[in-house]
N, C-alpha and C positions, 0 to 999 in steps of 0.2 A: 776783748781786751786789747789795748794798745801797748806798745813797747816804747820806752824812752831810753835812748843811748847817750851817754855822756862821755865826752873825750876831752883831753887836755888837762889843765891844772885842776879844774873842779872835780874831775873824776877821781882824783887822789885825796880829796877832802872828805873824810868820813862823816863829818857833821853835816856838811851840805848834802851829801848823797842820801843820808838817812832822813833828813828833813824833806828832800824831794820825794823820796818814797812815801813818806807820811802824808805829804800834800796831795799825792796822786795814788791813793790806795788801790784804785781800780786798774792801774797800769803796772806792768812789770818794768822795773828800773834796773839798768845795767851800767856798770862803769867799764869803759873799754880801755884797753892798753894797746895802742897802735903806734908803732914807731913810724915817723914820717907819714902821718895820715893823709896829707894832701897829695904827696907824691904816690902813695899807694892807691888812692882813689883814682888818680889820673891813669895809672898803669892798668888798673882793673877795667876802666872804661875802654881803653884802646887794645886791650889784650886779644880779643878775637881777631883783630885785623893784622897782628904781627906774630902771633904765637898760637899754634894749633893744639898745644898741650893744655890739659885742664889746669885750672888754678890750684895751688896748694890749699889744703883744707884748713890749715892753722895760721891763716894770715892775721886773724884778729883774736885777741884774748878777751873774754868777757867775764865779769864777776857780777852775779845777781845780788842786788841790794835788798835786803828784807825790810819790810815795814815794821820797825821795832820802836819801842818807846825809848827815848833818850833820858 
């Protein structure tokens, strides 16, 4: 099984998210809620080079979208 993560405006659109889950029933579909996603991604990449502390576990909030009929 593959996983699809959606970020940004489309992740907040329930119709789009449910249609995506329906279009890919063999995949798990998640809507993410990430503030400043690009900045966070860059910080995670360089983290080991400037900070020896572990990354916080709750950096990303995910909501699983079920394949339901609309």
